[in-house]
N, C-alpha and C positions, 0 to 999 in steps of 0.2 A: 508282535514281532514280525517284521517284514520278511518276505521271501528273499533269501540271499541271491538266488538266481536272477530275480528281477532287478535288484540293485546292481548286480554285476553287469547286466545288460545295459543299464543306464550309464554306468561308468565308461564302458568301452564304446558305446554309441556316441557319447559326447566327444570322445577322443577322435573318432572317425567321421565326425560331422562334416568337416572340410576334407573331402576325398583327395588324396594325393594324386598328382598327375600320372605317376607311374602305375598306380593301381588302376586308374581309369583306362590306361593303354592296354593293360592285360585283360581287363573286362571286355573292352571292345574287340580284341583279338579272339577271345574265347567265344563271344557271341557270334562273331562273323563265321568262325569255323563250324560251330554247332548249328547254325541256321540252315545248313545244306548237308544232306547225307553224303553227297559226292565230295564236298570239302572235308568232311569228317573222315571219310574213307581214305582220302589222299593224305590227310594229316597222320592217320595211323600208319600208313605205309612209310611216311617220312620218319616216324618214330622208330619203326622197325629197322629202317635203313641206317640210322645213326646209332643203333644198338641200345635203345631204351627198352628195358625188359619189365618195367612195372606193369601190373595189371590194372592200375587205376586209369581212369579216363577223365577228360576235361569236364569240369562242372562249372556252370554259370551261377553266380551268387545272386541272392536277393538283397539289394542295397540296404533294406531296413533290418537285415539280420546279419550281425557282424560275424557270427560263427560260420555262416555260409561263405562270407568273404574270406575268412581264414582258410577254409577248405579249398576255395578256388585258387588262392595265391599259392598255397602249399603244393597243390597238384600241378599248377602251371610251372612252378620252378623245376619240377622233375622233367618237364618237356621243353626246356629252354632250347636245347639243340634241335628239337623237332620243329620248333617255330622258325628257327633260322633256315633249316632245310626246306620247309614249306614256302618260305619267302623266296628262296632261290628258284624253286620249281614253278611257283604260281606268280606270274607277272602281274596279275590283276589284284593280288593280295595287298600290295603296298599302295597301288593307285586307288583302290576302293576305300581304303581306310585313311586316305589323305596323309600318309606317312605317320599315322598314329600307331606305330609298331615299337614296342619296347627295345631299347638298345642295351648295351652292356651296363651302363650306369643305372638304367631303369630296373634291370634285374637285381642289381645290388640293393636298391631301395626296397624292392618287393621282398627280398629275403630278410631285410631288417624288420620290416613290418610283420612278416610272417613269424619271425622269431619272437617278437614282442607279443603278438596275439596268441602264440602257442601257450604261454603261461596261463592266460585267462581261459583258454579253451580247455586246458587240463583241469583247471579248477571247476569249470562247469561240469566236466565228466564226473569228478569226484562227488560233487554236491547233488547231482541229479539221480543218484542211486535210489532204488526203491526196495531192494532186497537186503539192505544192511543198514545199521544204525548210522545216522549222519549228524545228530545233534552235537556229539563231542567234537566234530570237525569244524563247527561253525566259527569259533574264534580263531582257530588255527588257520583256517582259510582266509579270514580277514587279515591276519598277520602276514600270511603269504603275499597277499595282494599289496599290503603296505610295503613289504620288502622289495617286491618287483617294481612298484612305482618309484620308490626311492632310488633304486638302481638306474631306472630310466631317466629320472630327473638329473642324476649326477653323471650321466653319460656325456662323453665328448662329442657325440653325434648330435647336431642341432635338431634334426627331424625327430629323432627318438626322444630328445629332451622336451621338445614342444608337445609331443604326443603324451608323454608322462605328466606334464604339467596340466594339460587339459583334463586328463583322467583323474588326477589328484584332487582337483577342485570338486568334482562330483563325489569322489570317494569321501572327502572330508565332510561333505554335507550330511552323509548318513552315518559314517563311522569315525569321524574325526574327533568327536566329543564323547568321552567314555561315560559321561553322566546320562547321555541319551540312549545308552546301550542296555538292553535287558541283561541283568546279571545271571539269568539262567544259562546263558551261553558260556559264562565263565565256570559255573558249577559243572556243566556237562563236560567241559574240557578237563577239569580236575579229575573227573571220573575215568579218564583215559589213563590206564596204568603206565603208559610210556611218557606221560606228561606230568601228572600229579601237581603238587604245589611248586616243585622246583621248575618245571617247564612253564607253568603259569606265570611265575615271577619273572622268568627270563623273557617271555613273550610280551608281558605288560611293559617292562622297562625298555625293551627294544622298540616297541611301537609308540609309546607315549613319553619316553624319556625316563631317566632314573628317578627324578624327584616325584613326578606324577605317578610313575609306575609303582613305586614302593607304597605310596598312600593308597592307591587303588587296590593293590594286592592285599593290604591289611584289611580294607573294607570288604573285599571278597571273602577272605577267611572268616571275618567276624559274622557276616551274614550267612555263610555256609554253616557255621556253628549254630546260629539261631535256627536255621532250617532243620538241622539235625535234631536239635532239642525239641522242636515242634513235632517232628515225626516220632521221636522217642516217647513223647507224652501221649501220642495217639496209639502207638503199637506196643508200648512196654507193658508186659503182663507179669512182671516180676522177674527176679533173677538179675544177674549182671548183664550189662549192655556196654558196647563200646562208647567211650566218652571222648568227645572232641573239645572238651573245655581247655585242654592244654594246647590246643592247636594254635591259638592266637599268640601265646607266649613263645611257642616254638618258632613261629613264623617271623618273629622279630629279627632272628638271625638268619641270614641267607645260607643256603647249603654250602656255599664256598667258605663261609665263616664258621662252619661247624654246626649250623642249625639242623634241626631234624626235618625229615620229610613226612608228609601226611601218612596216616595208617593205610595199609593196603586196601585198594578198592577193587571192585569186581572187574574181571578181565573182559574187554570188548573184543568180540570176534567179528571181523568184517568179511562178508562174502566177496569173492573175487578180488581179494586184496592184492594179488600179484598183478592184476590187470589194471589197477588204478595207478595213475601217475604219482610219483613220490611228492611229498610235501616239502616246500622250500624251507619253511620255518623249522620243521623237525630235523632236517638235515643240518641246519645251522646250530640248532640246540645240541645235537649229538657232538658236533665239532667243539662247541663251547664246553661241554662236560668233559670231553677228552683233554682239552687244553687245561682245564681246571683240576684234572686228576680225579674227578668224581665218578667217572665211567668205569664200572667194575669190569675187569678183564679176566678175573680168576674164576668166576662162576657163570654158568650159562643162564639164559632167561628162565629156563625151567627150574633150575636149582634155586634161583632167587625167589621165584614164585612159590615153590614148595616149601621154602624155608621161612616164609612169612607167617605171622600169627593168624589164626582163624578170626574171622569177623562174624558178628551176629546178623540177624535178619533186618535190622532197621536200615542199615546202609544200603542193602540190596533193594529195599522198597523205595528209597530216595532215587537210586539209580534207575529203577524201573519207570518211575514217573517222569524223571528229567530226560532220560535218553530216548523216550518215546516221542519227544517233540520233533516234528519234521522241520528242517531248515529251508526246504524248497518245495514249491507247489508244482514243479515241472512234471513229476510223474502223474499227478492227478489231472493236470491240464492236458496231458497227452491223450487221456481217455476221451476228452471232448473232440480232439483232432481226429481220433479214430472214428468217433461217431459221425463226423462230417464225411469221412470216406465211405462209410457203410451206407448212409442215407444220402445218396447223391441224386442228381436230376433224373437218372434212369431207374432209380429204385425209390421214388418218392412216396409210394403208396404203402410202404411197410408200416405195420402197426408199432406203437411204442414198445409193446411187450416183446415183439419179434426182434426189433432192433436191439433191445437190451439182451435178448438171448444170443444174438449173433456176436455182440461185443464180448459178452462174458465167455462164450465158447471159444472165441479167438484167444482171449487172455489165458484160459485154462490150457489150451493146446500148446501155447508158447512157453509154459512153465516146464522146463526140462526136468526139474527135480520132482515133479508130481505127474507121473505117467497116467494117461487116461485108461481106466479099466471099465470097459463098456458094461460087463456083467453087473458091476456094483452100482451102475447109474441107471439101470432099467426102471427101477421103482420110482426114482426121482423124475425120470423122463415121463412116465405114465401120469404121475401127479401133475406135472407141468402141462401136459397136453389137455388134461381135463379143464384147466383154467382158460385155455385158448378158445376163441369163438369158433363155431362150426364153419368150416369152409368147404366149398365144393371140390370135386376131383380136379386135378391139374389139367390144364388145356393141352390138347394133343395137336 
């Protein structure tokens, strides 16, 4: 299963391959101002003069990293009036850049591109988490991207439409054919109690069309039933166990036609849920349920959950194995980036064991939920020091 973050990067990078003229103008202006401390100081004074109160500062992007381009454009839009004031005060600004300064129309284009990229940036934030389960989000995030790209392609704005079409070509290469997608991402999505089978059917029909979506939904249910039976044969030690044999027959009727929804599944608790941007597909699914009259308004989520029947251990074992699958390698790759910052040209003589110790210590100190208690770590520290080679006293 490919890393979703890498594919997302390929999708957006393809769309931004031919850089828009307006984006290039903003990049040139930001580079010009940041190249001199004196210019940057005057620019900040101009921002204060026009009443810009944001604490953000201009940031220059790395052309090969689209997320840095998004951050540059978003921040630059906040300082539009400051750019105009700086242009008025500094006569050399326009002459040095050969009139490559964004005008009113350029800023409109930049805002459009920034709005489009914000959807992909928020997806990146959601899928790059390392402190919460992400596998159940995999297919929902793919559906989100599909919805966003469809909206871009249907846009009346020609530039947004062309950007969406470029991205959709790369998107379809990896996620356009459901037969090439690992069905584990569908199973993990079903294990989200806010989605279950009803949300899965809606997502599949939305992304692949009603005809293909219904066929794919039935195959997902059938294979999930086979998976459950496999786990049941491994862990069943006698007594009654939940049976998903009726799942296939129940799924033939959609929830809107009176069909049943899957048995209750384990609740997923995401860390920092309030900080993560909302999902486009989930918002549309809730609206769909409300329109169809299937969204319960009489009971709270807690009452619905407490009112469900108890489930046995087999389903929890399936959830444990499937939901542990990471959908992104961003968190693990960031460790290598950290290593590059620790072992630089000025600290190139550090031993591998010491580098490992520094990186691990940094990681432990940054985990707010696990405070460092020195007294409890003294024995571990003594044991670690015994493994280090003998070194002489520090130089004075």
